[in-house]
C-alpha positions in Angstrom: 8.9 -2.1 12.8 6.2 0.2 13.1 4.3 1.4 10.3 2.4 4.6 9.7 -0.2 4.8 6.8 -1.8 8.0 5.6 -3.1 10.0 2.8 -6.6 8.4 2.3 -9.3 10.5 1.6 -12.6 10.9 -0.6 -12.2 11.4 -4.5 -14.4 11.0 -7.4 -13.9 8.1 -9.9 -11.2 8.7 -12.5 -9.4 10.8 -9.7 -6.1 10.3 -8.2 -4.6 9.8 -4.9 -1.7 9.2 -3.0 -1.1 7.0 0.1 1.9 6.6 2.1 3.7 4.4 4.6 6.3 5.7 6.9 8.4 2.9 8.8 10.3 3.3 11.7 12.3 1.0 13.9 14.4 -2.0 12.6 13.8 -0.8 9.1 17.2 -2.6 7.9 15.4 -5.7 8.6 12.7 -5.3 6.0 12.6 -7.8 3.0 9.8 -5.9 1.1 6.7 -3.5 2.0 3.4 -3.5 0.5 -0.2 -2.6 0.2 -3.5 -4.6 1.3 -6.8 -3.3 1.0 -10.1 -4.6 2.7 -13.5 -3.4 1.5 -16.6 -3.8 3.8 -17.8 -7.2 3.8 -14.7 -8.7 2.0 -11.4 -10.2 2.8 -8.4 -8.5 2.9 -6.6 -8.6 -0.3 -3.2 -7.9 -1.6 -2.6 -4.6 -3.7 1.0 -4.3 -4.6 4.4 -4.6 -3.0 8.1 -3.6 -3.4 11.3 -5.1 -2.5 13.0 -2.7 -0.1 16.6 -3.3 -1.4 16.2 -3.9 -5.4 12.8 -2.0 -5.4 11.4 -4.6 -7.7 7.7 -4.1 -7.8 4.4 -6.4 -7.9 0.8 -5.5 -8.4 -2.6 -7.3 -8.3 -4.2 -7.6 -11.6 -7.2 -5.2 -10.7 -4.6 -2.3 -10.0 -2.1 -2.7 -12.9 -1.5 -0.1 -15.0 -3.4 2.1 -12.6 -1.5 2.1 -9.6 2.3 2.6 -8.7 4.0 1.6 -6.0 7.3 3.5 -5.1 9.7 3.7 -2.1 11.9 6.2 -1.0 14.6 4.6 1.2 15.9 8.0 2.8 12.6 8.4 4.3 11.9 4.8 5.0 8.7 5.5 2.9 6.8 3.9 0.7 4.0 5.3 -1.6 1.0 4.0 -3.6 0.0 6.5 -6.4 -3.5 5.7 -7.2 -4.6 6.8 -10.8 -8.2 6.3 -12.5 -9.8 4.9 -9.2 -12.8 3.2 -9.6 -15.9 2.8 -7.0 -14.4 -0.8 -6.5 -11.0 0.6 -5.2 -12.8 2.0 -2.2 -11.7 0.1 0.9 -9.5 0.5 3.7 -5.9 0.6 2.9 -3.1 -1.1 4.9 0.7 -1.0 4.6 2.7 -3.9 5.7 6.4 -5.1 6.0 8.0 -8.6 6.3 11.5 -9.6 7.2 11.5 -12.7 4.9 10.8 -13.4 1.1 7.5 -15.1 0.6 7.2 -15.3 4.4 4.2 -14.0 6.5 3.5 -10.1 6.5 5.4 -9.4 10.2 4.0 -5.7 10.6 1.0 -3.8 9.9 0.2 -0.4 9.9 -3.5 1.2 10.6 -5.2 1.4 7.8 -6.3 4.2 5.8 -9.8 5.0 4.3 -9.9 5.8 0.6 -13.4 6.3 -0.7 -14.3 6.9 -4.4 -17.8 8.3 -5.4 -19.3 7.5 -8.6 
């Protein structure tokens, strides 16, 4: 599975941004896809995930009620709609996929940078 993330950019605090991640290859093997982020000097952290088959969603507490993860199975693409962005949301965002529930994230896309100005 190959993942291509895009959509990052510069946004003012309180604004919105939508990230996308397109999957190709053996997408039928995916159990779920998700988003992680890594801010400078910090470890990579989980943001959100969505099961590929059923579309069940999960969110990290800091982004609940502000971020929405969506999937378009026809396009093999997931999206992360980010609203009410805060400066602490600034990070490189990575999409990932895995083939086993609760297993390791097998596949990673390149990061896309989100910058939030205060």
